[in-house]
N, C-alpha and C positions, 0 to 999 in steps of 0.2 A: 448473804453472799449469793444465794440462788436468785433473789430478786434482781440484784445487780447484773448477773449473767443474763437473765431473761431480758432485761431492759436493753443491754448491749446487742443481744441477738435481734430483738425487735427493731432496734434503730438501723440495723443493716439490711432490713427487708427491701428498702427502695434503691439499693445500690445498683440493681440491674433489672430491666424489664421493658415491656412493650407499651406504647401509648398510641391510641388512635383517636382522631377527633375530626368531626365534620364542621364546616363553617357555612352559615346561612348566607353571609355576604363577605365582602373583602376579596383580596387577590387569590386566596387559597380556597379550594373546595374541600380538600381533605388533606390530612397530615398523618402519616404513620412513621413512627421512629422507634428504634431500639436504643435506649439510653443506658450508659454505664457511668455512675457517679463515683467520685473519689470517696472510698470507704472511710478513710481516716477523717475526712472533712465531715462526713455524716455523723460519726461518733462524737466529734467536737461540737456538733450543732452549728457548723459554719454555714450560714445562709448562702454564701458565695462559693460554695464548694464547686470545683471544676467538674464538668461533665462532658462526655463525648457521646455523639449520637450518629447513627447511620439512619438517614431519613429518606422518605419519598414524599415529595411535594406535588400534589395534584392541583395544578393551577385551574382557574375558572373555566378555561376553554377545553379542558380535558387532558391536556398534555401532562406527562409525569416527568419530573426531574429528580435524579438521585443525587443526594448531597451527603457530605461528611462534615459534621459541625463540632466545634469546641467552644464552650461558653460556660458562664456560671449557671449552675443547675436551675436556679430560680428564674433565669432570663432565657432559658433555652427555647421555650415556645415563642416568645416575642422575637427572638433572633431569627427563627425559621420563618415566621410570618413576614418579617422585613425582607428576608431573602426571597420569599415567594413573590412579594410585590415587585422586586427587581426583575424577576423572571417572566412576568406577565408580558405576552406579546413576543417573547424570544422563541426561536426555533431550536429544537434539540439537534444540535450539530456539533459533534465532538471536536471537529477541527477548529471551532470557535470558542472552545472552553477557556482558553487563556484569556480572551477578552471578557468573557462572562465572569470569570473569577475576579478579574480586576473590578468589574462593575459591582459584584457582590461585596467586595472589600470596601469600596467607597460608599456603598449604600449603608452598610452596617456602621461605619464610622459616622456618617451623617445622622443615623438614627439613634446615636448615643450608645453604641455597643463597642467601645474600643477594645475590649478584651476578647471579643468574639471572632471566630474564624469559620467561614463556610466555604467549601470548595466543591465543585461538581465532581462526581465520581465517574471516571472513565469506565467504559464497558459495563455499566451498571445493569443489574438485572431488575425485573419488575418488583421482586420482593427483596427488601434490604436484608443483608445478613448481619447478625450481631458482630460488633467490632471485636469482642473477646468471647472465647468459648466459656462454657460453664466452669470448666476446670480452672481457667485463668481467673475468672471472677471469684471463684471460691478461694483461691490462694490469696488474692488481694484482701478479701473479706477476713480471712483467717489471720493474715498479718496485722491488719488494723485492729481486729478484736484482741489479739494477744498483746499488742502495744498498749491498748487501753487497760487490759487486765494487769499487766506488769506495773503500770502507773498506780493501780489500786492495791498493789501488793498481792494480787491473785496469781495462781499458777497458770502457765501457758497451756493452751489446748493443743492436742495433736491433730484434731479434726473438728470441723464444724458440727454443731448439733444437727441431728437428723432433720428437724423441721426446717432449719435455715438451709441446709444442703439441698433438700428437696425443692425449696423455693428458688434457689439459684438455678437449678437444672430446669425447672418449669419456666423461669423467666427468660431463658435462652432458647426455648423451644418455639418452633413455628406453630405449634398447636396451642395458640393463645387466642382468647376472644378478640383482642385488638386486631390480630392478623386476619381472623375470619371476617371481621367487619370490613376491613379494607378490601379483601378479596371480593366480598359480596358487592361492593360498590363499583368494581371495575366492569368494563364492557364485556359482556358474556361471549361475544363472538371472538374477540381478541384473546380472551383467556382460554377459550376452547382450542384456538389455534396454537397458543403457546404450550398448552398441556398435551397436545397431540404427541409430542415426543415421548412423554412418560409412558403412554399406552403402548407405543411401538417398541419402546425399550423393553417393557415387560414381555412382549411377544418374541422379540429377537434375541434377548439376553444381554448381559452386561458387556460382552465384548463389542457389541455394536453401539455402545454409548455415544462415542464421538460422532459417528455417522448419523445417528438418530437425532442428536441434539443440534446438529448444524446442517445448514443448506449452503453449500459453496462458501464456507467460512463464516456464515452468519449464524450465531447461536439463537435458538428459538426464544429463549427467555430474556433476551436483551430488551432494554427499554426502547432502543431504536426501533425494534420490530413492533412492540406494543404501540408506540406513539404513531407509527405509520397506520396501523389498523384501528386502534381504539380511540385516537384523538379526533376521529371523525365518525361519531357513533352512527349517524344516518347512513353511512356508506360502509360500515365495518364488514357486513356480510359480503358485499360485493368484493371488497379487498381480500378477504379470506379466500373466496372462491378463485380470484385471479391468481393469488400466490400458490394455491394448490394446483391450478392448471399449468402455470409456468413458474416453477419454484426458483429458477435461476434469475428471475426478475427481482427477487427479494433484496439482494445486496445493493442494487442500483436504486431501488425505491426507498430504502432506509438510509443508505449512505452514511453509516457510522464512521466518523473520523475521516471521511473522504472528501470533505469540502461541501460546497453548496449542492443541493439537489439539481440535477441537470435539466436542461430544457426538455429533453426527451421524456424524462420522468414526469414532468408537469403535464405534457400532452397525454401520456399513458394514464396518469391519475384521473384526468378529466374523463377519459373514456370509461375507466373502471367505475367511477362514481355515478356516471350517467347511464350505465348499463349498455354501452356501445360495444360492438364486437372487439374483443381483446386482441385477437391475432392481427386484425387489420390495423389497430392502433399501434401495436409494436412494430409491425412491418413499415408503417408510414413514418414512425419516429426514427427508424434506422435506415430507411431507404432500401429495403430488401423486399423480395416477393413474399406475399403472405404464406405461400407454400413452405418457405424456409422456416418461418416461425412455427408453423403447424408441425413440420417435420421434427424440429428440435423438441417441442412439447415438453414432456416429462422424461426425456432421455437422461440416463445416468451420465453425469459429467465427472471428471476426475475429482476424487475426494479432497485433494490438497489445493484445489483451485479456490481462490478468493475472487469471486466473480464481480469485479468492479465494472463500471460502465465502459472503460476502455477495452477491457478484455472481451466484454460482451459485444461491443461494436465490431471488433476485429473478427470474432468468431462468426457472427452472422454474415459479415461480408464474405469470409472464406467459404462458408456453406453455400452462399449464393453463387460463388464463382466455380466451385468444384461440381463435377457431374454427380447427380443424386446417387448413382450406383457405386460411386467411389467415396461417399461420405463415411464418417466413422460409424462403426457398428458396436464398438465397445468403448468403455470409458478411457482406456489407455490410448486409443487411437486419436482422441481429441488432442492429446499432447503432440502426437505426430503431425497432425494437420496444422496446428498453430506454429510449431517449429518450422515446418515447411513453408508456411505462409510468410513468416518473418524473414526467412532466408531469401525467398523469391522477391520480396518487397524491398530488400536492402539496396539493390542498385537503383531503384526508382526514386531514391532520395537525392538524385543528382542535382536537382534544381536548387538545393541549398536553402529552401524556405523552411519556416517553422512547421512542425508536424500539425496538420489540421485534419480532424476526422472527415471533413467533406472531401478531402483529397483522395480518400479511398475510392470514391466513385470514378475518379479519373484513372485509377490504376486498373479498373475492371477488365478492359480488353486484353492488356498484357497478362494479368494474373490468370484469366480464364485459359488463355492459350498455354501459358507455362505450366499451370497446374495440371491441365490435361496431358501435357507432355511427360511430366515427371511422375505422375501417379499411374502410369500404364501398368506398373507391376504392383499396385496397391500402396497404401500409406506406409506399411511396414517396410516394403522394399525401397520406397523413396527415401526413408530416413534411416536406413541401415548404416551403421558405422563400419569402416571408416569412410565409406564413399560419401555419406552425407556431410561429414566434417569437411571433406575436400570440396564438395559442392558449395557449402556455406562460405568457405574461405574464398573461392573463386568468384562467387556472386558479390561478396563484399568488395573485391578488387574491381569488379566491373563497374562499380559506381564511379570510379575515377574516369574510366573510359567514356561513360555516358556524360559525365560532367564536361569533359573536353569537347565532346560532340555538341553538347548544348551550347557551349560558348562559341564554337565554330559556326553554328547556325545563327546565333545572334549577330556575329560579326559579318558573315558573308551575305546574309539575307536582310540585315537591318531590322530584325524582329525584336519586339520587346520581350520581357521575361516570360510572360504568360504564353505568348504565341510560340516562342522557341521551345518552351516546355511541352506544349501540346504537340508540336511537330515531332519532337523526339519520342514522346509517348506513342504517337501513331506509328512511328517507325518500329519501335520495340514490339508493338502488337503484331507486326507483320513478320517477325522472325521468331524462331524457336530459341529457348534458353540455351541450348547447346551451341547454336550459332553465335549468340551473344558472347558466350565464354570464349569461343574460338577467336572472335574479333578482339576481345579484351586482352587475351594473352598476346596476340600479335601486336597490339598497340603498346603494351608495356615493354615488349622486347624492342620495338622500334624506337621508343623514347629513350630507353637505356642506351641503345647503340648510338643514337643521334647526339645525345648530350655527353656521352663518355663518362657518365656518372654511374659507377658500378652499383651505387646504392639506389639508383632509380629515384631521384628526389621526388618526382611527381607520381611515381607509380604506386607507391605504398604497398608493393607486394613482395619486395626483396626481403627474404627471411634474415639476411645478415645485418640489416640496419640497426644501429645502436645509438645511445646517447649517454651523457655523463650520469653517474649514479649520485644520489644524495644519501644513500645508505651503503656504507662500505661492507658491512657484514650483516647476515640475518639477525633479527632482533627478537628476543624471547619475552613473552608475557604469559605467565602461568602455563596453560596447555596449548597456547597458540604461538607460532613462529611467523614473523612478518618478513617477507622476502620481496625486495624491489625487482620489478621486471624492467630490464634495461635493453631489450632488443625486440625487433619485430617477431623473431622466432619465438621468444618467450611469451609475448602477447598472444600469438597464434595458438601455442600449446595450451595456455591458460583458457582461452576462449573455447577451444575444442573440448577441453576437459570439463569446463563448467557450463557449457552450452549457453553462453551469453556472448555479447558482441564486443568484448574487450579486445579481440583480435584485430579490430579495425581502428584501434586507438593509437597506432604508431605515429600518425601525423601530429596529434596533439602532444605526444611525448617528444617527438623530434623538434617541434616548435619551442619546447621548453616550458609550455604552459601547465602541463600536468605531470604528475608522478603516479604510476600505477603500482600497487603492491598486492601481493597474494598472501592471505592469512591461511596458514597450513596447520594440519593436525600433526601429532607426534610422528605419525607414519610418513609424513612428507606430502600427503595428498592435500590439494587445495580445498578449503572449506568455504572461503568467500574471497571476493576481489573488491578492492577499493580504489577510487580515484581521488588524489589529493591535488588541490590547486595551490600554485605558488603565488605568494604575495609580491607586491612591487619591490624591486630592489633586493630580492632574495631574502627579505626579512619577514618570514611568516608563512605557515602552511595551514590550509583550511581543508577539512574533510569534505569531499563531494559525494559522488555516488558510491554506494556500498551494497553489493549484491552477492547472494549465495548462488548455488547452481540454479539454472533456468530462471534467473532474475528474481529468485525468492528473497524474502527478507532474512538477513543473517541472524543467527542466534545471539543471545545476550553475551556469550563469551567472546564472540568476534567483535561485537559492538564495543564492549569494554576494552578489548585489546587495541582497537583502532583509536579510541579516545586517548589511551595512554601513549600510543605510538606518536600521534600528532603532537602531544605535549613534549615527548622526547625529542622530536625533530625540531621543535621550536626552541629548544634549549640552546645555550650559547655555543656548545660544542659543534653545532652543525652550520653555523653561519657561513663559514668559508665554502662548504660544499654547496649550499644553496646559492651563494653568489656565483660560483663556477657554473652552475646550471643556468643562471640568468645570463651570464656572458655567452654561453652556448646559444641561448635563445636569440640574442641580438645578432650573433654571427649568422644564424640560419635565416633571419629576416633579410640580412644584406644579400645572402646568396640567392634567395628566392626572387629578389627584385628582377634579376636577369631572366627569370623564367616566367614572369607574369605576362598575361596576355595583353595584346594591344587593342583589344576590343573596346566597346563603348565605355568611355570613362576610365579605361585602364583597370577595370575591376575584375578581369578574368583571373582565375587561379592558375591556368596553364598558359604556357608560351604559345606563340603563333604556330611554331613547328608542331607542338603537341596537338593543337586544335586541328591543323591541316591533316595530320596523320590520322586522327580519329575520323574526320570527314571522308578522307580517301578510302579508308577501310569500309566505312558504312556504305559507300557508293558501289562497292564491288558486288557482282552477282552473288547469290541468286536474286530474283525479283522480290519486291516488297509486297506490301499489303494490297489486296484487290488486283494482283497481277501487274501493278504498275512498277516500273523499274525503281530501284532504291535511289536512283539519282533524283527522285522527287524531293529528297531532302534539299 
């Protein structure tokens, strides 16, 4: 009986453990995996026992890919070799993992592994974590062992034998020779950079764990970070030094899940790898003075910022536009600066073109003047509520005024799109933001009076505007309540509360193209805001933008609630309400035809009367840029 028990215990030894292997040739240079094998299959002696592995594949060029695999235990190594061959020459880009997973599936099938599955691991760390804890593996082993014992007529065990229990614990520990061998083969500069968080954590204490392990949302131990530094061994020291000098560059240079590495990053990488001046390279890539990059240096940015390339581009531009003595001195003030910049830039989107980063340079004269004006009392004073909420709302309304002025310039002066846009931007640079808002308010009032439309069809600023609802009553999903916003006033309140731009979405709601909903906590406070797009003929709703406060990513609870709500709206019970909304859309389109401009090709948004009113107001004193009369328009 004891021999049988010992044999069963011994057979379970390989059910969990680490494996490391180097390869002299072939697609993989190294392979580290933690494998958990079906314990019952091991006891049966089944050569095709299913196994699961969390693995790190180091391809020949030095890049590491993290994968999770399921395959027959006897074929696991060959399956991972085939996966490695498919990944050679591929760039580690989490936004492309869907395509890479499809490539892996077809490769394994062609290689004769129909039962195998290999998928790339999102947010993978340099060292794989065991798929199961020692406790979980121990329970599986004990269950398989007792099944075999009962079949032999032996009594069940309450616990694993000490030897096997110790083995299971050791097999799940990172203190394993295979793990040490893998670590020793990694690039030392990259590893030292990744481990710097641990040392700082010990100095600062456990409370600082999140701040220490992340730089603007990028975890130090991510494969994306290692691959940026370590996949180019000849330049790894330079790359470490660059990230230490300008830590906010890390997110853009690694771009985990944010799509292809940007052109700016390519130029900066070239400068880093060739030992060229870093500040000059970053300044040249973003079109800002070197002094701005040097000033930002290692300054502490808000801990909740995920510094993607778009945010970095906007931040550097704002720092170039604002006076040095008025730049942020504390992390919280960076939030104030970006909020102020977004509000001031809102009316400058009057041209109706796609957002283009290069367009920021054309905003510079306006933004410099307006930032100097509104920051006279400091950043905190400029963004103090409720004054800032009112400023933001009025600036968003001023976009319509500038759009009408833009169309008037096109028609009256026969200018093309670019020339008319440049003309209006020059005019904006010659006036203060306060004057722009005064003219905008006067224009909205004139249009409402001239058209007799109490709702101000083109103004977009009347708080009483409304549209048909597609949701008759608030809808509950677990801890979230979904409320449809059916008036300009509700949109404005939502935008001011959540500090995002939904307050300017009344036009898309009035046109019938979108439905805006607010997802709220049990207290009634908004937690996130979502835009839903209506399908053709009123048959179908598709989720669009979904944002929490300050355009942050909503939590999983809100995301799940929105998915359930869209499915609910697409049910048969809401067909009539959706059709009614589409009818409203068609009626609005007919009404707007009488207000469309008569400019080039009849493409204007505003009527001739609205265009003329905007031009007339813009030509009023005081004088414009460089002392020239504003009639220069």
